[in-house]
C-alpha positions, 0 to 999 in steps of 0.5 A, spaced: 629 137 546 631 130 549 630 129 557 637 125 558 636 125 565 632 128 571 632 135 570 637 135 564 634 137 558 638 137 551 636 142 546 639 141 539 638 148 536 637 149 528 645 150 528 648 150 535 646 146 542 645 148 549 643 144 555 638 146 560 639 144 568 632 145 572 630 143 579 629 146 586 625 152 582 632 154 578 634 154 571 642 154 569 644 153 562 650 150 559 651 155 552 645 158 549 646 157 542 646 163 537 643 170 539 637 169 534 636 162 538 633 166 544 626 165 543 628 157 542 632 158 549 626 161 552 621 156 549 626 150 552 626 153 559 618 154 559 618 146 557 621 145 564 615 148 567 619 154 569 620 161 567 625 165 564 626 169 571 628 162 574 634 163 570 640 164 574 647 162 571 649 161 564 655 156 564 659 157 557 664 152 554 667 157 550 666 164 547 664 163 540 658 167 538 654 160 537 655 158 544 654 165 547 648 167 544 644 172 548 648 171 554 650 178 554 643 181 554 641 176 560 647 178 564 646 186 563 638 186 563 637 181 568 643 180 572 644 173 570 651 170 572 655 168 566 661 164 567 667 160 563 674 157 565 679 162 567 683 161 560 677 162 556 675 169 559 679 174 555 675 170 549 668 171 552 669 178 554 672 180 547 678 182 550 681 178 544 677 174 539 679 166 537 674 165 532 674 162 525 675 168 520 673 169 512 680 167 510 679 161 514 673 159 510 675 161 503 677 154 501 670 151 503 666 158 501 662 154 495 660 148 499 653 148 501 651 151 508 658 155 509 655 162 507 648 161 511 653 158 517 658 164 516 652 169 516 649 167 522 655 167 526 657 174 525 655 179 531 659 182 537 656 178 543 662 178 548 660 178 555 664 183 559 661 181 566 663 174 565 666 171 571 671 165 572 669 158 574 674 157 580 672 150 582 674 143 579 666 142 581 661 147 579 655 146 584 649 148 580 643 151 584 638 146 581 642 140 585 646 138 579 654 138 579 658 139 573 666 137 573 670 142 569 674 138 564 679 143 561 679 141 553 684 147 550 685 147 543 678 149 539 680 155 543 685 157 549 680 156 555 675 151 552 672 147 557 667 141 557 663 139 563 661 132 566 655 131 570 657 124 574 650 122 577 647 122 570 654 120 567 652 126 562 658 129 558 657 136 555 663 137 550 662 144 546 666 144 540 671 139 543 667 133 540 661 134 535 656 129 532 654 133 526 655 140 523 653 144 516 661 143 514 661 136 516 659 130 511 657 125 517 652 126 522 651 121 528 658 119 530 663 123 535 668 127 531 672 133 531 670 139 527 675 141 521 682 143 523 681 150 521 675 151 526 681 150 532 685 155 535 690 150 536 688 144 532 694 139 535 691 141 542 684 140 540 686 133 537 689 131 544 683 134 548 679 129 544 683 123 545 682 125 553 675 125 552 674 119 549 676 116 556 671 119 560 666 114 562 659 117 559 652 114 558 650 120 554 654 125 550 651 132 549 655 136 543 655 143 541 653 141 534 649 135 532 644 130 536 645 127 543 649 120 543 647 115 548 653 110 548 651 103 549 658 102 553 656 108 558 
């Protein structure tokens, strides 16, 4: 866990990351790891000095299982609001599925880390009650603001989020700094093309993100990066 700015806690999970915003007695998450990461998500909330009952909303970059995690259960059992960009709602609600398939993984099936990753990614975690983000700037109950940056490509409605006061960019899977199926770690890069619904669109979104004046980049996979030029 890394505190990157007041009230902003980045968590590098076992295979997927999330960000905890906290303040004013509230907690909001951007993404929440895999379903099996739920105890770690709750441990990271406790690290802020608040309890899970303070969790009011989960903002998701996109509807893959390693970012939705336990959002459905939080939504159905505790009434936690789950939101995503409008174009991503069908994927989040599982009205359609844009996710890497077994056939996509066959060329790298024997590579170290592929099978454990694939097994952990399986699961129906769609959130039927998810709602659309309807503003260009999301005002969090914690006192933070998130500028919504559409970054289609990895999925149709993938979005990144920029917190302007702390100059923190949350990139989901538009840009990562590591992954079980990547050789390098610690530098911004794209996931392999077969992970993307639209590889050309994902590349264009990644280029646009490179223009964002961020001090911190918090990716969906790999460590947080502090940029010297930010």
